[in-house]
C-alpha positions in Angstrom: -18.0 -18.6 -4.6 -14.7 -16.7 -4.6 -14.1 -13.3 -3.0 -11.0 -11.2 -3.8 -10.3 -8.6 -1.1 -7.9 -5.8 -2.2 -6.7 -3.7 0.7 -4.5 -0.6 0.5 -2.6 -1.2 3.7 -2.2 -3.8 6.5 -4.7 -1.9 8.8 -7.4 -2.1 6.1 -7.1 -5.8 5.9 -6.8 -6.4 9.6 -10.2 -4.6 10.1 -12.0 -7.3 8.1 -10.0 -10.5 9.0 -12.8 -11.7 11.2 -15.4 -11.1 8.4 -13.3 -12.9 5.9 -12.7 -15.8 8.3 -16.5 -16.1 8.7 -16.9 -16.2 4.9 -14.3 -19.0 4.6 -15.9 -21.0 7.5 -19.2 -20.9 5.5 -17.5 -22.8 2.6 -16.3 -20.0 0.3 -12.9 -19.1 -1.1 -11.2 -15.8 -0.1 -8.1 -14.2 -1.5 -6.5 -11.3 0.4 -4.3 -9.0 -1.7 -2.6 -6.0 0.1 -1.1 -3.4 -2.1 1.7 -2.6 0.3 3.6 -5.9 0.3 4.9 -7.6 3.4 5.6 -11.3 3.4 5.7 -11.5 7.2 2.3 -9.8 7.5 0.8 -12.1 4.9 1.9 -15.1 6.9 0.2 -13.7 10.0 -3.0 -13.3 8.0 -2.8 -17.0 6.9 -2.2 -18.1 10.5 -5.2 -15.9 11.7 -7.7 -17.6 9.3 -5.8 -21.0 8.9 -7.8 -22.5 6.1 -6.9 -24.0 2.7 -9.7 -21.8 1.3 -7.7 -18.7 2.1 -5.0 -17.3 -0.2 -2.8 -14.3 0.5 -0.9 -12.8 -2.4 0.6 -9.5 -3.5 -1.4 -6.9 -5.5 0.0 -4.2 -7.8 0.4 -1.0 -5.8 0.0 1.3 -8.9 -0.5 1.1 -12.6 2.7 0.9 -14.7 1.7 2.2 -18.1 2.0 5.6 -19.8 -0.9 6.9 -17.7 1.0 6.3 -14.5 1.8 10.1 -14.2 -1.3 11.4 -15.8 -4.0 9.6 -13.8 -2.8 10.8 -10.3 -2.6 14.4 -11.5 -6.2 14.3 -12.8 -7.4 12.6 -9.6 -5.6 14.9 -7.2 -6.9 18.0 -9.1 -10.4 16.6 -8.8 -9.8 16.0 -5.1 -8.7 19.6 -4.7 -11.7 21.0 -6.4 -14.0 18.6 -4.4 -12.6 19.8 -1.1 -13.2 23.5 -2.1 -17.0 22.8 -2.0 -19.0 24.7 0.7 -19.6 21.4 2.6 -15.9 21.5 3.6 -15.6 25.2 4.4 -14.9 24.6 8.1 -12.2 22.0 7.6 -9.1 24.1 6.8 -6.8 21.3 7.9 -8.2 19.0 5.3 -8.2 21.6 2.6 -4.5 22.4 3.2 -3.6 18.7 3.3 -5.1 18.0 -0.2 -3.9 21.3 -1.7 -0.4 20.5 -0.5 -0.5 17.2 -2.3 -1.4 19.1 -5.5 1.4 21.6 -4.8 3.9 18.8 -4.5 2.5 16.9 -7.6 2.9 20.0 -9.8 6.0 21.3 -8.1 4.4 24.7 -7.5 6.2 27.5 -5.7 3.1 28.7 -4.0 2.3 27.4 -0.5 -0.9 25.4 0.3 -2.2 28.4 2.2 -1.8 30.6 -0.8 -3.5 28.1 -3.0 -6.4 27.8 -0.6 -6.7 31.6 -0.4 -6.7 32.0 -4.2 -8.9 29.0 -5.0 -11.4 29.9 -2.3 -12.5 32.9 -4.4 -14.0 30.6 -7.1 -17.7 30.7 -6.9 -19.5 27.4 -6.1 -21.2 27.1 -9.6 -17.7 27.4 -11.2 -16.3 24.8 -8.9 -19.1 22.4 -10.0 -18.2 23.1 -13.6 -14.5 22.4 -12.9 -15.4 19.2 -11.0 -17.5 18.1 -14.0 -14.6 18.7 -16.4 -12.3 16.7 -14.2 -14.8 13.9 -13.8 -15.2 13.6 -17.5 -11.4 13.7 -18.0 -11.1 10.8 -15.5 -13.6 8.7 -17.4 -11.3 9.0 -20.4 -8.5 7.2 -18.6 -8.3 3.6 -19.8 -8.0 0.7 -17.4 -4.6 -0.5 -16.5 -3.4 -3.6 -18.3 -1.6 -4.7 -15.1 -4.8 -4.6 -13.0 -6.8 -6.2 -15.9 -4.4 -9.1 -15.9 -4.4 -9.4 -12.1 -8.2 -9.7 -12.0 -8.3 -12.0 -15.0 -5.8 -14.4 -13.3 -7.7 -14.4 -10.0 -11.2 -14.5 -11.6 -13.2 -13.6 -8.5 -17.0 -13.7 -8.3 -16.9 -10.5 -6.2 -14.2 -7.9 -5.8 -14.1 -6.3 -2.3 -12.0 -3.1 -1.9 -11.0 -1.1 1.1 -10.9 1.9 1.6 -11.3 2.8 -2.2 -11.8 6.5 -1.4 -8.3 7.9 -0.9 -6.2 10.7 -2.4 -5.4 9.7 -6.0 -5.4 6.1 -4.9 -4.5 3.3 -7.2 -7.5 1.4 -5.9 -9.5 3.5 -8.4 -7.7 1.6 -11.1 -8.5 -1.8 -9.4 -12.2 -0.8 -9.3 -12.1 0.4 -12.9 -10.6 -2.9 -14.1 -13.3 -4.8 -12.1 -16.0 -2.8 -13.7 -14.5 -3.4 -17.2 -14.4 -7.1 -16.7 -17.9 -7.4 -15.3 -16.9 -8.3 -11.8 -19.1 -6.9 -9.0 -17.1 -4.2 -7.1 -18.0 -3.6 -3.5 -16.5 -1.1 -1.1 -16.0 -1.9 2.6 -15.9 1.2 4.8 -12.7 1.1 6.8 -12.9 4.4 8.7 -15.8 6.6 9.5 -14.0 9.6 7.8 -13.3 7.9 4.4 -16.2 9.6 2.7 -15.6 13.0 4.3 -11.8 13.5 4.4 -10.2 11.3 1.7 -11.1 13.1 -1.5 -13.4 12.0 -4.3 -15.0 8.6 -5.1 -13.1 8.4 -8.4 -14.6 5.1 -9.5 -18.0 4.3 -7.8 -18.5 0.7 -6.6 -21.6 -1.3 -7.3 -22.3 -1.5 -3.6 -21.0 0.2 -0.5 -21.0 -1.4 3.0 -21.0 1.3 5.7 -21.3 1.7 9.4 -24.4 3.8 9.9 -27.1 5.9 8.4 -25.0 9.0 8.7 -22.5 7.5 6.2 -25.3 6.6 3.9 -26.2 10.4 3.8 -22.6 11.3 3.3 -22.4 9.0 0.3 -25.5 10.7 -1.2 -24.6 14.3 -0.3 -20.8 14.4 -0.7 -20.4 11.9 -3.6 -23.8 11.7 -5.2 -23.8 8.0 -4.7 -27.3 6.4 -4.7 -28.4 5.6 -1.1 -30.2 2.5 -2.4 -26.8 1.0 -3.1 -25.5 1.6 0.4 -25.8 -1.3 2.9 -25.6 -0.4 6.7 -24.0 -3.2 8.7 -21.9 -1.5 11.5 -18.2 -1.1 12.2 -16.4 -4.5 12.1 -13.1 -3.0 13.1 -14.3 -2.3 16.7 -15.5 -5.8 17.4 -12.3 -6.7 19.3 -12.6 -3.5 21.5 -16.2 -4.3 22.3 -15.1 -7.7 23.6 -12.4 -6.4 26.0 -12.8 -6.3 29.8 -10.5 -4.8 32.5 -7.8 -7.3 33.6 -6.6 -5.2 36.6 -8.3 -3.3 39.4 -8.5 0.5 39.5 -5.8 0.5 42.3 -3.5 -1.8 40.4 -3.5 0.4 37.3 -2.8 3.6 39.1 -0.2 2.2 41.5 1.7 0.7 38.6 2.3 4.1 37.1 2.8 5.9 40.5 -0.5 7.8 40.8 -3.0 8.0 43.6 -6.0 5.7 42.8 -8.2 7.7 45.2 -8.1 10.8 43.0 -10.1 11.1 39.7 -8.1 10.7 36.5 -8.2 12.7 33.2 -6.9 10.8 30.2 -5.6 13.1 27.4 -5.6 11.4 24.0 -3.2 13.0 21.6 -3.9 13.7 17.9 -2.2 12.7 14.7 0.3 14.9 12.7 -2.6 16.0 10.5 -4.5 17.5 13.4 -1.5 19.0 15.3 2.2 18.4 14.5 3.5 19.6 17.9 1.0 19.0 20.7 3.2 19.1 23.8 3.2 23.0 24.1 -0.6 23.0 24.1 -0.8 20.2 26.7 1.5 22.2 28.9 -0.9 25.3 28.6 -3.9 23.0 29.2 -2.3 21.4 32.3 -1.4 24.9 33.6 -5.1 25.9 33.2 -6.2 22.8 35.2 -3.8 23.5 38.1 -5.0 27.1 38.2 -8.7 26.3 38.1 -11.1 27.3 40.9 -12.2 23.7 41.3 -10.3 21.7 43.9 -10.9 18.5 42.1 -9.2 19.8 38.9 -6.2 21.2 40.8 -5.6 17.8 42.4 -6.7 15.2 39.8 -4.4 12.8 38.0 -3.5 13.5 34.4 -2.4 10.7 32.0 -1.3 11.8 28.5 -1.4 9.0 25.9 0.6 9.9 22.6 -0.8 9.1 19.2 0.9 6.2 17.3 2.1 8.7 14.7 4.0 10.6 17.4 4.9 8.1 20.2 7.2 10.7 21.8 4.9 13.7 21.3 7.3 15.0 18.7 10.0 15.6 21.4 12.8 13.8 23.1 11.0 12.4 26.1 12.8 10.0 28.5 10.6 7.0 29.1 11.1 4.4 31.8 9.5 0.9 31.8 6.7 0.3 34.3 5.0 -2.9 35.3 1.7 -3.6 36.9 1.5 -6.2 39.7 -0.3 -9.3 38.7 -0.3 -8.3 35.0 2.6 -9.8 33.2 1.3 -9.4 29.6 1.1 -5.6 29.5 4.2 -3.5 29.3 4.1 0.3 29.7 6.6 3.2 29.5 6.2 6.3 31.5 7.7 9.8 30.9 7.4 12.8 33.3 8.0 15.9 31.2 5.8 18.1 33.5 6.8 19.8 36.8 3.8 18.0 38.3 3.9 14.8 40.3 0.3 13.8 39.3 0.8 14.2 35.6 2.7 11.9 33.2 2.9 10.5 29.7 2.0 6.8 29.3 2.8 4.5 26.3 1.7 0.9 25.8 1.9 -1.3 22.7 0.0 0.2 19.8 -0.4 -3.2 18.2 -2.6 -4.4 21.0 -5.8 -2.5 22.1 -5.6 -3.8 25.6 -3.3 -1.0 26.9 -5.6 1.7 25.6 -8.6 -0.1 27.0 -7.2 -0.2 30.5 -6.2 3.5 30.3 -9.8 4.4 29.3 -11.5 2.0 31.8 -9.6 3.5 34.8 -10.1 7.1 33.8 -13.0 9.3 34.9 -13.1 11.4 31.8 -11.3 11.8 28.4 -9.9 14.9 26.8 -8.8 15.2 23.1 -9.6 15.3 19.5 -8.4 11.8 18.4 -11.8 10.7 16.9 -11.1 7.0 16.7 -10.0 6.9 20.3 -13.0 9.0 21.3 -15.2 6.3 19.9 -13.3 3.7 21.8 -13.8 5.9 24.9 -17.5 5.8 24.1 -17.5 2.0 23.9 -16.0 1.9 27.4 -18.7 4.4 28.5 -16.5 7.4 29.3 -17.5 11.0 28.6 -15.2 13.0 26.2 -14.3 16.7 26.3 -12.6 19.0 23.9 -12.1 22.7 23.1 -13.1 24.5 19.9 -10.0 25.3 17.8 -10.5 29.0 18.1 -9.7 28.7 21.8 -6.6 26.5 21.5 -4.3 28.9 19.7 -2.1 27.9 16.7 -0.5 24.9 18.6 -3.8 23.3 19.5 -5.6 20.4 17.7 -8.0 21.5 14.9 -10.9 19.2 13.8 -11.8 17.9 10.4 -15.4 17.7 9.0 -16.3 14.4 10.6 -15.4 15.4 14.1 -18.7 17.3 14.5 -20.7 14.1 14.2 -19.5 13.2 17.7 -20.4 16.5 19.4 -23.5 16.8 21.7 -24.7 19.7 19.5 -25.1 17.1 16.6 -26.5 14.3 18.7 -23.2 12.8 19.9 -21.6 12.5 23.3 -18.5 14.7 23.0 -18.7 18.0 24.9 -17.0 20.8 23.0 -16.2 24.1 24.7 -15.6 27.5 23.0 -13.1 28.7 25.6 -10.6 27.2 28.1 -12.8 28.4 31.0 -15.9 26.7 29.7 -13.8 23.6 29.1 -12.5 23.6 32.7 -16.0 24.1 34.0 -17.3 21.1 32.0 -14.4 18.9 33.3 -15.0 20.0 36.9 -18.6 19.0 36.7 -17.8 15.6 35.1 -15.2 14.8 37.8 -17.5 15.9 40.6 -20.6 14.1 39.3 -19.9 11.5 36.5 -22.4 11.9 33.5 -25.1 9.4 32.8 -23.6 6.7 30.5 -27.0 5.9 28.9 -26.7 8.6 26.2 -23.2 7.6 25.4 -24.2 4.0 24.9 -27.2 5.1 22.7 -24.9 7.1 20.4 -22.3 4.3 20.2 -25.1 1.8 19.2 -26.4 4.1 16.4 -23.0 4.9 15.1 -21.0 1.6 15.4 -23.6 -1.1 15.9 -26.9 0.0 14.5 -28.1 -3.6 14.2 -27.8 -4.0 18.0 -25.0 -3.0 20.4 -24.6 -6.5 21.6 -24.4 -8.0 18.1 -20.8 -8.6 16.8 -20.6 -6.9 13.4 -18.1 -9.2 11.6 -20.4 -12.2 11.2 -23.3 -9.9 10.3 -21.2 -8.3 7.5 -20.2 -11.8 6.3 -23.8 -12.9 6.1 -24.7 -9.8 4.2 -21.9 -10.2 1.7 -22.9 -13.8 1.0 -26.6 -12.9 0.7 -25.9 -10.1 -1.7 -23.4 -12.2 -3.7 -25.8 -15.2 -4.1 -28.5 -12.9 -5.4 -26.3 -10.6 -7.6 -26.9 -10.8 -11.3 -23.9 -11.1 -13.6 -22.7 -7.6 -14.7 -22.1 -6.7 -18.2 -18.4 -5.9 -18.9 -17.7 -2.2 -19.5 -15.9 -1.3 -22.6 -12.5 0.4 -21.9 -12.4 4.1 -22.4 -9.6 6.4 -23.4 -6.9 6.2 -26.0 -3.2 5.5 -25.7 -0.9 8.4 -25.5 1.6 9.0 -28.2 5.3 8.8 -27.4 5.7 12.5 -28.1 3.1 13.2 -25.4 5.2 11.4 -22.8 8.8 12.5 -23.4 9.1 15.9 -25.1 12.1 16.3 -27.2 13.4 12.7 -26.7 13.0 9.9 -29.2 11.3 6.8 -27.8 10.0 3.6 -29.3 7.4 1.1 -28.0 7.9 -2.6 -27.4 5.8 -4.9 -29.6 3.8 -6.4 -26.8 0.0 -6.9 -27.3 -1.6 -3.5 -27.0 0.9 -2.2 -24.5 2.7 1.1 -24.9 5.9 0.2 -22.9 8.5 2.7 -24.2 12.3 2.5 -24.5 14.7 5.1 -25.6 15.6 5.0 -29.3 19.2 3.9 -29.5 21.2 2.1 -32.2 20.5 -1.1 -30.3 16.8 -0.7 -29.9 16.3 0.5 -33.4 18.3 -2.6 -34.6 15.4 -4.8 -33.2 12.6 -2.5 -34.4 10.1 -3.7 -37.0 7.2 -1.5 -38.1 8.0 1.1 -35.5 8.2 -1.2 -32.5 10.9 -3.3 -30.8 10.5 -6.9 -31.8 10.4 -9.4 -28.9 11.1 -13.1 -28.7 7.6 -14.5 -28.3 8.9 -17.6 -26.6 10.2 -15.4 -23.7 7.0 -13.4 -23.7 4.9 -16.6 -23.4 7.2 -17.8 -20.6 6.6 -14.6 -18.7 2.9 -14.8 -19.3 2.7 -18.5 -18.3 4.9 -18.6 -15.2 5.4 -15.2 -13.7 2.8 -13.9 -11.1 2.4 -10.6 -9.4 4.9 -10.2 -6.6 7.3 -12.9 -8.0 11.0 -12.1 -8.2 12.6 -12.5 -11.6 16.4 -12.6 -12.3 17.4 -11.5 -15.8 21.0 -12.4 -16.6 22.5 -10.1 -19.4 19.3 -8.0 -19.4 20.5 -5.7 -22.3 18.5 -2.5 -22.5 15.7 -4.1 -20.4 12.9 -5.2 -22.8 12.0 -8.3 -20.7 12.8 -6.5 -17.5 10.1 -3.9 -18.3 7.6 -6.6 -19.3 8.1 -8.5 -16.1 7.9 -5.4 -13.9 5.1 -3.5 -15.7 2.9 -6.2 -17.2 3.5 -9.0 -14.7 3.9 -7.0 -11.5 7.2 -8.7 -10.7 10.3 -7.5 -8.8 13.3 -7.9 -11.2 17.0 -8.2 -10.5 18.7 -7.2 -13.8 22.4 -8.1 -14.4 24.0 -6.3 -17.3 27.8 -5.7 -17.6 27.9 -3.9 -21.0 28.5 -0.2 -20.2 26.2 1.2 -22.9 23.6 -1.5 -22.4 23.6 -0.8 -18.6 23.1 2.9 -19.1 20.2 2.2 -21.5 18.8 -0.3 -19.0 18.8 2.3 -16.2 17.4 5.0 -18.5 14.5 2.7 -19.6 13.8 1.7 -16.0 13.4 5.4 -15.2 11.4 6.1 -18.4 8.8 3.6 -17.3 8.9 4.5 -13.6 10.0 1.0 -12.6 12.7 2.2 -10.1 10.7 0.7 -7.2 10.5 -2.7 -8.8 13.8 -3.2 -10.6 17.3 -3.7 -9.1 19.9 -3.1 -11.9 23.3 -4.7 -11.3 26.3 -3.6 -13.4 28.2 -6.9 -13.1 28.8 -9.9 -15.2 27.5 -13.3 -14.0 29.9 -16.2 -14.4 30.9 -19.6 -13.0 33.5 -18.0 -10.7 34.3 -14.5 -9.3 37.0 -12.9 -11.4 38.2 -10.0 -13.5 36.7 -11.1 -16.8 37.1 -9.9 -20.4 34.0 -8.7 -22.2 34.0 -8.6 -26.0 31.4 -6.7 -28.1 30.4 -6.8 -31.7 32.0 -4.1 -33.8 28.5 -2.8 -34.6 27.5 -2.1 -31.0 30.5 -1.6 -28.7 29.3 -1.4 -25.1 25.9 -2.9 -26.1 24.0 -6.0 -25.1 25.5 -8.3 -27.7 28.8 -9.5 -26.2 30.7 -12.4 -24.8 32.1 -12.8 -21.3 35.3 -14.8 -20.8 36.9 -15.5 -17.4 40.6 -14.9 -17.9 43.4 -14.0 -15.6 43.8 -10.3 -15.7 47.2 -8.7 -16.6 48.2 -5.4 -17.8 48.8 -5.1 -21.6 50.6 -2.5 -23.6 48.5 -0.2 -25.8 49.5 -1.9 -29.0 48.2 -5.3 -27.7 44.7 -4.1 -26.7 41.9 -6.0 -28.5 39.4 -3.7 -30.1 35.9 -3.6 -28.6 37.0 -5.5 -25.5 37.8 -4.5 -21.9 37.9 -5.9 -18.4 34.9 -6.2 -16.1 34.2 -7.7 -12.7 32.3 -10.9 -12.8 30.5 -12.6 -9.9 28.7 -15.9 -9.4 25.0 -15.7 -9.0 25.1 -17.4 -5.6 27.7 -14.9 -4.3 25.6 -12.0 -5.6 22.5 -13.2 -3.9 24.3 -13.8 -0.6 26.6 -10.8 -0.5 24.1 -8.2 -1.7 21.1 -9.7 0.2 19.0 -9.9 -3.0 15.5 -11.3 -2.7 15.4 -15.0 -3.6 14.5 -15.7 -7.2 11.2 -17.3 -8.3 12.2 -17.2 -12.0 15.6 -17.0 -13.7 16.3 -16.1 -17.3 19.7 -16.5 -18.9 20.0 -14.5 -22.1 21.4 -16.1 -25.3 24.3 -13.6 -25.1 25.9 -15.5 -22.2 26.9 -19.1 -21.5 24.1 -20.9 -19.6 26.5 -23.6 -18.5 28.9 -21.0 -17.1 26.2 -19.2 -15.2 24.7 -22.4 -13.7 28.1 -23.5 -12.5 28.0 -20.6 -10.0 24.3 -20.8 -9.3 23.8 -24.2 -7.5 22.2 -22.8 -4.4 20.1 -20.4 -6.3 18.5 -23.0 -8.5 18.2 -25.5 -5.6 16.1 -23.0 -3.6 12.5 -24.4 -3.5 11.3 -20.8 -4.2 12.6 -21.0 -7.7 9.7 -22.0 -9.9 11.0 -21.8 -13.4 14.2 -21.4 -15.4 14.6 -20.1 -19.0 17.8 -21.0 -20.8 19.3 -20.9 -24.3 21.9 -23.8 -24.5 24.1 -25.3 -27.1 23.3 -29.0 -28.0 26.7 -30.0 -26.7 25.9 -28.6 -23.2 22.3 -29.9 -23.1 22.9 -33.2 -21.3 25.1 -31.8 -18.5 22.7 -28.8 -18.0 19.6 -30.9 -17.8 21.3 -33.3 -15.4 22.4 -30.3 -13.2 19.0 -28.7 -13.2 17.1 -31.9 -12.6 19.3 -32.5 -9.5 18.0 -29.2 -8.2 14.4 -30.4 -8.4 13.3 -28.8 -11.8 12.4 -30.7 -14.9 12.1 -29.8 -18.6 8.7 -28.3 -19.4 9.4 -26.9 -22.9 12.2 -27.6 -25.3 12.4 -25.5 -28.5 14.8 -26.6 -31.2 16.7 -23.9 -33.2 19.3 -24.5 -35.9 22.3 -24.0 -33.6 20.8 -23.8 -30.1 18.0 -24.9 -27.8 15.5 -22.9 -25.8 14.6 -24.9 -22.7 12.1 -23.9 -19.9 12.5 -25.8 -16.7 9.8 -25.9 -14.1 9.5 -27.1 -10.5 5.8 -27.9 -11.2 5.1 -31.4 -12.4 5.2 -31.8 -16.2 3.5 -34.5 -18.2 5.9 -34.4 -21.1 8.2 -31.8 -22.4 7.0 -30.0 -25.5 9.5 -30.2 -28.3 8.9 -27.2 -30.6 11.1 -26.7 -33.7 11.7 -23.0 -34.3 13.0 -21.6 -37.6 16.2 -19.6 -37.3 15.9 -15.9 -37.2 17.8 -12.9 -35.9 17.8 -13.2 -32.1 15.5 -10.7 -30.3 16.9 -8.8 -27.4 
């Protein structure tokens, strides 16, 4: 059985590595695809699981079709209406966060506060009507061809997604494609606030695997998701923290940072930017309150402040000095002393390893703060947590989101929340004088993080549940795609555009004399041999070099339909301008590097000659000639000088990503390009090579390419030229395909 796990970020994948490893160890195949690409991270995942049954590959980060701008607007508007519902009335921070995203999306002059004030006047029944309208509008969005192709190529038995619920997330498109293709779509809950602070569930999964019964109720109440399709397994991401134990003594920890181990210690856990952008002023006021308290123990206790990973310097210029603990060589710490208080300091340890946070919690008497994840980790260690209601903190204090209240003692949790600073100090004084009973803390942690047993590791339990459900799941019926393609006039008002003739795609290019020259029946005709090469060889995340890319027809196909990164060389001045315009038109700026240089066998000032029909266009010839000034009456029409570079030099000097595939257009000499590309084609990462060559050059070119480790896979015969595809994959025999002569496609 094959599981495909699509994660939005690295942290989403890391939370389930142990679960996926357990699935692999039980004899099943797993593919991990993280939408934020990072080759080094992917190698770490492979090392962590270390099995031939594991594959790590890139996944498209967003759709690339004409709905790329429409879908996020519809989803974010729906998120905004969703967050205005009465259930979120007490979470102004969350409302402002989502409304600010809408404000940015629509480039509104109004502030997020103004939007909240105006929209909050809409009555709940009307909000429900608006949400219904937007939900129906979202159903009309068709699936993305790029995600359809990605899932078809991987062909998983089950599609796992995390976190799925996120502001306008492209993961909704992954889920929609899975539903369309009849693949079971299962959501893995990454964080306990995914259902309450991340917007709508834009595309419901078939099953949802959550931490606890409270999240099951959230799914039902906030998202109208059937509770019968929610599976409670516990929180796998905390397994490592449950397994930690102190490595140093209480005295070692305190002496290493210059504090008195005989005094009780308060650990202040800072919040994220969302909760409070500048927390240091509030911490100073809070510390001043401690030192002025009536309680002797508060006036003399140690205070350790631990910054949030988002703000490691607390938003200010703190001077940190390295500290070391005797007998503990693996843990490095940095200490800053921004307070006029010898017993108060700021401590940082590595945020990549939980060990530093664990030691800080284990050697503290009580915890203060509103960082909910760290509060749960404090509960795992058995420490009481205290915080202050936002009305008592002032504008610079932390303000909670909806899910914070789940942890408070008023709602059955273990966090003590005070309505004033005096009440807060009184609670702290009591906790330092007589530490609270840890039994209620342990009971809550069990129900919230490990409902199947506090001593039972969640990752293998989740793996067993996934396999059990997968083996009993009935095949799903594929869902027919909804929605209709947009017309070009809907996309670019007042500008003439024309689609490429590629399957049912609506990739658009600007209407220019060159693109209209290749148009048949209202669409730009493509060379089907090149299209088949892209479909056959190029995979998501591959790097494609396109030499003499013209106005970018195949650049756009590779980037949008194949999910590739493309380096596009084009020396023609009009063609290069059209290439850049079409890249922008199709929102491919993040996947395409346009280079306005010619590629030749040697670096030189070359002469480029155009056809009389399209001066500056993609149909040209590049000749390496020694440059010299010429009088005006000796200038050749439709020709000028350009800088040319070898492909090897371009890769090395510009730091271009290594090519996995290389296409050399028919408008340039393949023999000349390959003369300056020896290291590029010899790189083992190069998987395929597309060339148009003259019969006279064939023997030398085949010999050169074979020496680099590639062999002929396809050989197409034209009247005056040959199309040859070379591959590093083993080939049984080259296919010799005669092709009738026709006007060359771009």
